[in-house]
matplotlib code that plots the C-alpha trace (Angstrom):
import matplotlib.pyplot as plt

x = [0.0, 1.4, 1.7, 1.9, 5.4, 5.6, 4.9, 7.3, 10.0, 7.6, 6.2, 2.7, -0.4, -3.2, -5.5, -2.7, -2.1, -5.4, -6.6, -10.1, -10.4, -12.3, -12.5, -15.6, -15.3, -15.8, -14.8, -12.5, -9.1, -8.6, -4.9, -2.3, 0.4, 3.8, 6.7, 9.8, 12.7, 10.4, 9.5, 6.3, 7.6, 4.5, 2.5, 1.3, -2.4, -3.3, -4.4, -3.0, -2.5, -0.4, 0.2, 3.7, 4.5, 7.3, 5.2, 1.6, 0.0, 2.6, 2.7, 5.1, 4.0, 5.6, 5.9, 4.7, 1.6, 0.5, 1.1, -1.3, -3.9, -3.6, -4.2, -7.3, -8.8, -8.8, -9.8, -10.7, -8.8, -5.7, -4.9, -1.4, 1.2, 4.9, 6.7, 10.1, 12.3, 15.3, 15.1, 18.3, 19.4, 20.8, 17.6, 15.4, 13.5, 15.6, 14.1, 11.4, 12.5, 9.5, 7.1, 4.0, 3.0, -0.4, -0.8, -3.9, -2.9, -2.0, 1.8, 2.9, 6.5, 7.9, 11.6, 13.8, 15.3, 16.4, 15.1, 11.4, 8.6, 5.4, 2.1, -1.5, -4.8, -5.3, -8.6, -8.4, -11.1, -10.8, -12.8, -15.7, -15.7, -18.2, -16.7, -17.5, -15.5, -16.0, -14.2, -14.3, -13.4, -14.0, -16.0, -17.7, -21.5, -24.3, -23.9, -20.2, -19.4, -16.4, -15.5, -12.7, -11.6, -9.2, -7.4, -4.6, -6.4, -9.7, -10.3, -10.0, -13.4, -13.0, -12.7, -14.1, -15.5, -14.1, -16.8, -17.0, -20.0, -21.8, -20.1, -21.7, -19.2, -19.6, -21.1, -22.4, -22.3, -24.8, -25.0, -23.7, -23.2, -21.1, -18.2, -18.2, -19.6, -20.0, -19.6, -21.1, -20.2, -21.4, -19.4, -17.3, -17.9, -15.4, -13.5, -10.0, -7.5, -5.0, -4.7, -7.2, -7.7, -9.8, -11.9, -14.3, -17.3, -19.9, -22.8, -23.7, -25.2, -21.9, -20.9, -17.5, -15.5, -12.7, -10.7, -8.2, -8.3, -6.0, -5.7, -8.2, -6.9, -8.9, -7.0, -7.2, -6.2, -6.5, -9.2, -8.5, -5.7, -5.1, -3.8, -2.9, -1.6, -0.8, -2.2, 0.2, 2.2, 1.8, -0.5, 0.3, -1.7, 0.1, -2.4, -1.3, -2.9, -2.5, -1.8, -3.0, -1.2, -3.5, -3.0, -4.2, -5.1, -8.3, -8.4, -9.6, -9.9, -12.2, -12.2, -15.6, -16.9, -19.7, -20.0, -18.7, -21.2, -24.6, -24.9, -21.2, -20.0, -16.4, -14.8, -13.1, -9.7, -9.2, -5.8, -4.8, -6.1, -7.8, -10.6, -11.5, -8.0, -6.9, -4.1, -0.6, -0.4, 3.0, 4.2, 2.5, -0.7, -1.1, 0.1, -2.3, -1.0, -3.8, -1.7, -1.9, -4.8, -5.1, -8.3, -10.1, -12.0, -9.1, -11.2, -13.0, -11.9, -12.7, -13.3, -11.2, -13.3, -11.9, -13.2, -11.6, -13.2, -15.9, -18.4, -19.8, -19.3, -21.8, -19.4, -16.8, -18.2, -15.1, -13.8, -10.0, -9.6, -9.7, -8.0, -7.0, -5.8, -3.2, -3.1, -5.4, -9.1, -10.9, -13.3, -11.4, -11.5, -8.7, -8.4, -5.7, -5.7, -3.0, -0.8, -1.5, 0.5, -1.0, -1.4, -3.3, -4.5, -5.2, -7.7, -6.8, -4.5, -1.0, 0.9, 4.6, 7.2, 8.6, 5.4, 5.0, 2.3, 2.2, -0.5, -1.3, -3.3, -6.3, -9.3, -9.6, -7.3, -4.5, -2.2, -1.7, -0.7, 1.5, 4.1, 6.1, 3.7, 0.9, 2.7, 1.2, 3.2, 2.1, 5.1, 8.6, 7.4, 5.1, 7.4, 6.2, 6.3, 6.6, 6.6, 4.7, 7.0, 5.4, 3.4, 0.7, 2.1, -1.2, -0.3, 1.6, 2.9, 3.7, 4.6, 2.7, 1.0, 1.4, -0.3, -2.3, -1.0, -1.4, -3.3, -6.3, -7.3, -10.1, -10.8, -9.0, -6.3, -5.8, -3.5, -1.3, 0.3, 3.3, 3.8, 7.4, 8.9, 12.1, 13.6, 13.7, 11.3, 11.3, 13.0, 10.5, 9.8, 6.3, 5.2, 5.6, 2.7, -0.1, -2.5, -5.3, -5.7, -8.5, -9.7, -7.5, -8.9, -6.6, -8.5, -7.4, -7.6, -6.9, -4.0, -5.2, -4.4, -6.6, -6.9, -8.5, -8.5, -7.9, -11.2, -13.3, -14.3, -12.0, -13.3, -11.4, -13.4, -11.5, -12.3, -11.1, -12.0, -13.2, -13.5, -16.7, -15.1, -14.2, -12.8, -9.9, -8.1, -6.2, -3.2, -1.7, 2.0, 4.6, 6.3, 8.7, 7.6, 7.3, 4.1, 4.5, 7.0, 6.8, 7.4, 5.6, 2.1, 1.0, 1.2, -2.5, -4.4, -7.8, -10.2, -12.0, -9.2, -8.6, -5.6, -5.7, -9.4, -11.4, -14.1, -16.5, -16.7, -15.0, -15.3, -12.8, -13.7, -10.8, -13.1, -11.8, -8.1, -7.8, -4.1, -1.2, 1.4, -0.1, 1.6, 0.8, 3.3, 1.8, 1.6, -1.7, -1.3, -4.0, -4.4, -7.0, -7.9, -4.8, -3.6, -0.4, 1.0, 3.3, 0.2, -0.4, 1.9, -0.1, 0.7, -2.5, -1.2, -0.4, -2.4, -2.7, -3.6, -4.7, -4.6, -2.3, 1.0, 1.2, 1.3, 3.8, 4.9, 2.1, 1.1, -0.9, -0.6, -3.5, -4.6, -3.0, -4.5, -4.1, -3.1, -2.3, -0.5, -0.8, 1.4, 0.2, -1.5, -5.0, -6.4, -9.7, -11.7, -14.1, -11.5, -11.7, -9.6, -10.8, -8.7, -9.6, -8.9, -5.7, -6.3, -9.2, -8.9, -10.0, -13.2, -16.7, -15.8, -13.5, -14.0, -13.4, -11.1, -12.7, -11.1, -12.3, -15.4, -13.5, -12.1, -13.8, -13.5, -12.1, -12.2, -8.8, -8.3, -7.5, -3.9, -3.3]
y = [0.0, 3.3, 6.0, 9.8, 11.0, 12.6, 9.2, 7.0, 7.1, 5.6, 2.7, 3.2, 2.1, 4.7, 2.6, 2.0, 5.7, 7.0, 5.0, 6.3, 8.1, 5.7, 5.5, 4.8, 2.8, 5.9, 8.4, 11.1, 9.7, 11.2, 11.7, 12.7, 14.7, 14.0, 16.4, 14.3, 16.2, 18.9, 19.7, 21.6, 23.4, 25.3, 24.7, 21.2, 20.4, 21.0, 17.5, 14.6, 11.6, 9.3, 9.8, 8.4, 10.9, 13.4, 16.2, 17.2, 16.6, 14.0, 10.2, 7.5, 5.7, 3.3, 5.4, 8.5, 6.6, 5.9, 9.6, 10.6, 8.1, 9.5, 13.1, 11.8, 10.6, 14.2, 16.0, 18.8, 19.9, 18.2, 20.0, 18.8, 16.6, 16.2, 12.8, 13.0, 10.3, 11.0, 13.3, 14.7, 17.4, 19.3, 19.4, 20.1, 16.8, 14.9, 11.5, 11.8, 9.3, 8.0, 10.6, 12.0, 15.5, 16.9, 20.5, 22.7, 24.8, 24.2, 23.6, 25.7, 27.0, 24.5, 23.9, 21.8, 19.1, 15.5, 14.2, 14.9, 14.2, 16.2, 16.3, 17.4, 16.2, 16.3, 14.9, 14.5, 14.2, 13.3, 15.0, 12.9, 10.6, 10.8, 12.8, 11.4, 10.9, 9.9, 11.4, 10.7, 13.3, 14.3, 17.4, 16.2, 16.8, 16.5, 20.2, 20.1, 21.7, 21.8, 24.2, 24.2, 27.8, 30.0, 32.8, 33.2, 31.8, 30.4, 33.3, 35.7, 37.6, 37.8, 34.0, 32.4, 28.9, 27.2, 26.0, 22.8, 21.9, 19.1, 19.8, 21.2, 23.5, 24.2, 21.0, 19.9, 16.4, 14.4, 11.7, 11.4, 8.5, 9.7, 10.1, 9.7, 12.1, 11.5, 14.3, 13.7, 16.5, 15.1, 14.6, 17.3, 17.4, 20.3, 23.0, 23.7, 21.2, 22.0, 22.5, 24.5, 25.5, 23.0, 25.0, 23.9, 25.6, 24.8, 24.8, 25.3, 28.7, 30.0, 33.4, 31.9, 28.8, 30.2, 27.0, 25.6, 21.8, 20.8, 21.0, 19.8, 18.6, 18.3, 15.8, 15.4, 17.1, 20.8, 22.2, 24.4, 22.3, 22.0, 18.9, 18.0, 14.9, 14.1, 11.5, 8.6, 9.4, 7.8, 10.1, 10.7, 12.9, 14.1, 15.7, 18.5, 18.5, 18.1, 15.0, 12.6, 9.7, 6.8, 3.2, 1.6, 4.3, 3.7, 7.1, 7.3, 9.9, 10.0, 12.4, 13.5, 16.0, 17.0, 17.7, 15.7, 13.7, 12.2, 11.1, 11.4, 9.6, 8.6, 9.7, 7.1, 8.0, 4.6, 2.9, 1.6, 4.7, 3.8, 6.0, 5.9, 5.2, 4.1, 6.0, 4.5, 3.4, 4.8, 7.0, 10.1, 8.6, 11.3, 9.6, 8.4, 6.6, 6.8, 5.1, 6.0, 7.6, 7.4, 9.2, 12.2, 15.3, 17.6, 20.7, 20.0, 21.0, 18.1, 17.9, 15.8, 14.3, 12.6, 10.3, 8.8, 5.4, 5.4, 2.6, 4.0, 7.0, 9.0, 9.0, 11.2, 14.4, 16.5, 18.4, 18.6, 20.6, 20.6, 18.3, 18.8, 16.1, 17.5, 16.5, 16.3, 15.9, 12.9, 12.9, 15.3, 15.1, 16.4, 16.7, 17.6, 17.8, 16.4, 19.1, 21.6, 22.1, 19.9, 21.6, 19.8, 21.9, 20.0, 21.0, 20.4, 21.8, 21.5, 21.3, 21.7, 22.0, 18.5, 16.7, 15.1, 13.8, 11.3, 9.8, 6.1, 3.7, 2.1, 2.7, 4.0, 2.0, 1.6, 4.1, 1.7, -1.0, 1.0, -0.7, 0.6, -0.9, 1.2, 4.5, 6.4, 6.9, 10.1, 10.9, 12.3, 15.8, 14.6, 14.5, 12.8, 12.5, 16.3, 18.7, 22.0, 25.0, 27.8, 28.5, 27.3, 24.3, 23.1, 23.3, 20.6, 21.1, 17.9, 19.4, 18.3, 14.9, 14.0, 10.6, 8.4, 5.4, 2.4, 4.7, 4.9, 8.4, 9.2, 8.7, 5.5, 7.2, 8.2, 10.9, 9.5, 11.8, 11.4, 13.4, 12.5, 11.0, 9.1, 10.1, 13.5, 13.6, 12.6, 9.7, 7.7, 4.8, 3.6, 2.7, 6.4, 7.4, 5.6, 8.5, 8.7, 12.4, 11.9, 10.9, 11.9, 12.3, 12.8, 14.3, 13.8, 11.5, 7.8, 7.3, 5.9, 6.0, 7.5, 7.8, 9.9, 9.9, 12.6, 14.0, 12.6, 14.7, 14.0, 13.5, 12.1, 11.0, 10.5, 8.7, 9.7, 11.7, 15.2, 15.9, 17.9, 20.3, 22.9, 23.6, 21.5, 20.8, 18.4, 19.2, 17.0, 17.4, 16.2, 12.8, 12.5, 15.7, 16.1, 17.3, 20.7, 21.9, 24.3, 21.5, 21.6, 20.4, 17.4, 17.9, 18.2, 21.1, 21.9, 24.8, 23.7, 21.9, 23.0, 22.0, 22.2, 21.4, 22.2, 20.3, 21.0, 17.3, 14.4, 14.8, 17.0, 17.9, 18.8, 19.0, 17.8, 17.4, 17.6, 17.7, 16.4, 13.7, 10.4, 9.0, 6.7, 8.4, 11.8, 12.8, 13.6, 16.1, 17.2, 20.3, 21.6, 25.3, 25.9, 29.3, 28.5, 25.5, 24.6, 24.1, 20.9, 18.8, 15.6, 12.8, 11.0, 8.6, 8.4, 9.8, 8.2, 10.3, 7.9, 8.5, 8.7, 10.4, 13.1, 11.6, 13.0, 11.9, 9.5, 8.8, 6.5, 5.7, 5.8, 2.4, 0.7, -0.3, 2.6, 1.7, 4.3, 3.1, 5.1, 5.0, 5.9, 4.3, 3.4, 2.5, 0.7, -0.9, 1.9, 4.5, 6.1, 8.4, 11.0, 12.4, 16.0, 18.4, 20.4, 23.7, 22.3, 21.7, 18.8, 19.3, 20.2, 22.3, 19.7, 19.0, 15.4, 14.8, 13.3, 10.4, 7.8, 5.9, 3.0, 5.2, 4.6, 5.9, 3.0, 2.1, 1.4, -2.3, -4.1, -3.9, -0.4]
z = [0.0, -1.0, 1.7, 1.4, 0.8, 4.3, 5.8, 4.0, 6.7, 9.2, 7.2, 8.7, 6.9, 6.8, 9.0, 11.6, 11.8, 13.0, 15.9, 16.6, 13.3, 11.1, 7.3, 5.2, 2.0, -0.2, 2.5, 3.2, 3.9, 7.5, 7.6, 10.2, 8.4, 10.0, 9.9, 10.5, 12.2, 13.5, 17.1, 18.0, 21.1, 22.1, 25.3, 26.0, 26.6, 30.2, 31.1, 32.9, 30.6, 32.8, 36.5, 36.0, 33.3, 33.9, 32.2, 32.0, 28.6, 27.7, 27.8, 26.8, 23.6, 21.2, 18.1, 16.3, 14.9, 18.5, 19.3, 16.5, 17.8, 21.3, 20.0, 18.1, 21.4, 22.6, 19.4, 19.1, 22.3, 20.8, 17.6, 17.0, 18.7, 19.3, 19.5, 21.3, 20.0, 22.2, 25.2, 26.8, 29.1, 26.2, 24.2, 27.2, 27.2, 29.8, 30.6, 27.8, 25.2, 23.2, 24.7, 23.1, 24.0, 23.0, 21.8, 22.0, 19.0, 15.4, 14.9, 17.9, 17.5, 15.1, 15.4, 13.2, 15.3, 14.5, 17.9, 17.1, 14.8, 15.0, 13.3, 13.0, 11.8, 8.0, 6.7, 3.0, 0.3, -3.3, -6.1, -7.4, -4.4, -1.5, 1.4, 4.8, 8.0, 11.6, 14.6, 18.3, 20.9, 24.5, 23.6, 20.4, 20.3, 17.7, 17.1, 16.3, 12.9, 10.7, 7.9, 5.3, 4.9, 3.1, 4.9, 7.4, 10.4, 11.5, 13.9, 11.0, 10.8, 7.0, 6.6, 3.4, 3.3, 0.2, -2.2, -4.2, -6.3, -4.5, -1.1, 2.0, 3.7, 6.6, 7.7, 11.1, 12.4, 10.3, 13.0, 16.5, 18.9, 21.8, 21.6, 17.8, 15.2, 11.4, 8.9, 5.5, 3.1, -0.3, -3.5, -5.1, -8.9, -9.3, -7.6, -6.5, -5.0, -2.2, 1.5, 3.5, 7.1, 9.0, 11.5, 14.2, 15.7, 18.2, 15.7, 12.1, 13.1, 14.5, 13.3, 12.6, 13.3, 15.5, 16.4, 13.9, 14.4, 11.5, 7.8, 5.2, 1.9, -1.4, -3.5, -7.3, -10.5, -11.1, -13.4, -16.4, -17.9, -21.6, -23.3, -26.9, -28.7, -32.3, -34.6, -35.0, -31.9, -28.4, -26.5, -22.8, -20.5, -17.3, -15.0, -12.7, -9.3, -5.6, -3.6, -6.3, -4.8, -3.8, -2.9, -5.1, -7.7, -9.5, -11.3, -14.9, -17.6, -20.6, -23.6, -24.9, -27.4, -25.0, -21.3, -18.4, -16.3, -17.2, -20.8, -21.5, -24.7, -25.2, -28.5, -30.6, -32.1, -33.7, -33.7, -30.3, -28.5, -25.2, -24.1, -21.2, -19.7, -16.2, -14.5, -14.5, -10.9, -10.0, -7.1, -8.6, -9.9, -12.6, -15.8, -18.4, -21.5, -24.0, -26.7, -30.4, -32.2, -36.0, -36.9, -35.4, -36.1, -35.3, -35.6, -32.3, -28.9, -26.6, -22.8, -20.5, -17.8, -14.6, -11.9, -8.8, -9.1, -11.9, -12.4, -15.6, -17.9, -16.0, -13.0, -14.9, -13.5, -13.1, -16.2, -15.8, -19.0, -22.8, -25.3, -29.0, -31.3, -33.7, -37.3, -40.3, -39.6, -40.9, -43.9, -46.1, -49.9, -52.2, -56.0, -58.4, -62.2, -64.5, -66.0, -63.2, -60.0, -57.4, -54.0, -51.2, -48.2, -45.0, -42.4, -38.8, -36.0, -34.8, -38.1, -38.3, -41.0, -40.4, -41.2, -44.6, -47.0, -49.9, -52.1, -52.0, -54.2, -52.5, -50.3, -46.8, -44.5, -47.0, -45.3, -42.4, -44.8, -47.1, -49.2, -52.1, -54.7, -53.2, -53.3, -56.2, -59.4, -61.3, -63.4, -62.7, -61.9, -59.1, -56.1, -52.9, -50.0, -49.5, -46.7, -46.2, -46.9, -44.9, -41.8, -40.9, -42.7, -44.1, -47.8, -49.5, -53.1, -55.0, -58.4, -61.5, -62.2, -65.8, -65.7, -63.4, -61.5, -63.8, -66.1, -63.8, -63.0, -60.6, -56.9, -56.2, -54.0, -50.4, -48.9, -46.1, -43.5, -41.2, -38.1, -37.5, -40.7, -39.9, -43.3, -44.9, -47.9, -50.6, -48.9, -46.9, -44.6, -45.5, -42.0, -41.0, -43.2, -41.4, -40.9, -43.5, -44.5, -46.9, -50.3, -53.3, -56.8, -59.8, -62.7, -66.3, -69.3, -69.6, -72.0, -75.3, -79.0, -81.7, -85.5, -88.1, -92.0, -94.5, -95.9, -93.0, -90.0, -87.2, -83.6, -80.6, -77.5, -74.3, -71.1, -67.7, -64.5, -64.1, -67.9, -67.3, -64.8, -67.3, -70.7, -71.8, -75.0, -77.2, -79.3, -82.0, -82.3, -84.8, -84.7, -81.7, -80.1, -76.3, -74.7, -73.1, -75.7, -78.6, -81.2, -84.6, -84.8, -86.8, -90.6, -91.4, -92.9, -94.3, -94.6, -91.4, -89.7, -86.1, -84.0, -81.0, -80.4, -77.3, -75.5, -72.6, -71.7, -73.5, -77.3, -79.3, -82.9, -85.2, -88.3, -91.7, -92.7, -96.4, -96.7, -94.7, -94.2, -93.1, -90.0, -87.1, -84.8, -84.2, -80.5, -78.6, -75.7, -73.3, -71.1, -68.7, -69.4, -71.6, -72.7, -74.5, -76.4, -73.5, -71.3, -73.2, -71.1, -70.5, -72.9, -74.0, -76.7, -80.4, -83.3, -86.7, -89.7, -92.4, -96.1, -99.1, -99.4, -102.0, -105.4, -108.0, -111.4, -112.0, -115.6, -117.9, -121.6, -124.0, -125.1, -122.2, -118.8, -116.4, -112.8, -110.1, -107.0, -103.8, -100.7, -97.2, -94.2, -93.1, -96.5, -96.7, -99.6, -99.4, -100.4, -104.0, -106.1, -108.6, -111.5, -112.2, -114.9, -114.8, -113.2, -111.1, -107.3, -105.2, -103.3, -104.1, -107.1, -108.7, -112.4, -113.2, -116.1, -119.3, -121.2, -123.7, -123.0, -121.4, -118.6, -115.2, -111.6, -109.6, -106.0, -104.5, -104.5, -101.3, -100.3, -101.7]

ax = plt.figure().add_subplot(projection="3d")
ax.plot(x, y, z, "-o")
ax.set_aspect("equal")
plt.show()
């Protein structure tokens, strides 16, 4: 059983210490505070304790605990006591070894001296526990009243009775069976902790309570404290307070988004976080290891509620203070668009410049299972993990995504956050990024190849994510060109031909190419809300322009079979050619050339 620090040198148990002072199961712990190495040298109580005693008001006893018990028999006449361990001529206590002397006042003339221990009565109560104690004494009556007061002395006319919600103070004896009175004060649901004057009066109606009979202690944590922890980090609450030591300690705390007391609901922070949580039963009894939380609404200020020995959540009636969980709040959604600088802004509190963020592939919960294969790959210009660069350290810039992981744009990603990354980004240890900071959507097109044919209206339809979020465009570049450059465009022209082409949703109309160089290696580039050619930085795929190469030097001889052979790509058996008069132009106004009756307009045969 743990004892108060002041008692450790004596090895007494609390029950051994108090003789006639009796504890109740959920009672005030009536205590006798002992000052080792201190002599109270004031006047002794004017009574004869033992006819064989060498001094009035004194009696030989076995130890300081017995001296405390002796004083209790004469309370409230005996207010404090002195236990003389070794009496000599030199110290003025000749022949008084192991003597107990009773004092009528509180700590009269204390003197530091190794040959003494002295003490006084010190009932103690713990916040949220029922306060009740019994005391026996020679002048106790059913009208006896005690008060816990602030001030310099009980006789001070300007005394103030300390107040605690749920406590009656002053309080007269609630029951009396001579020579024992019981004082039931109620249960403190709040208020200040510390030492107070313990004053005594003859009745509850007394104008004041002039006699100091000891010290009253209210034990427990102080109110008005503030606590914070961080997602992904072991959360420890150390509660400041007064005399929180108990043996054993059954204290608990619980964190709630509402009020303490009836109807309280404990908040879940996921992970291994324990809420409610028992105190770590050590010598201080103020240490609560809540463990690791992984998910929270970090925009909320929570209440920390405490109870000395709770049986249910309703028993946590004392609000110690407030609690915030640092880190990103749960339930966020983020989106970026290919080709644009990707900046993610987190909502929450307690961000620092060392924290980091990355994007992962998968559904909620994937951050806790992160492996290299699940870290998103969005192109070389998308760099992650990354850190926030400026206070309040909520904005994380990743650079520019130019493609989707495995060519799958959309909402199949999560943002994972690390409070204390073990490596400096972009280096990483996957297990550091266990905190889910929300859904991540990457908007943009699926990579795909497309083709059109000379003389036919050219349309390209893309699939992807977020294609209806605003104007976007496609640009067809020359063979071997890089998207985002000022390279030449694809060799295609026509009176209605448009390159680049814009779309509001997913279909881009380039109109009709009537001239150009057929190729299957043109490059398709995409941009969201482009303003210059270099904005088209997202590679979509290859573009094939089908049709014949420009024909030169072709001729036929009269009277012989006329065969014209074309080169090019993308031919089909539905293609045709038309020979027109010299000086005429291809198109609607073309004038077909006239030959002998045997000449015909032929379809291109298969294979041409």
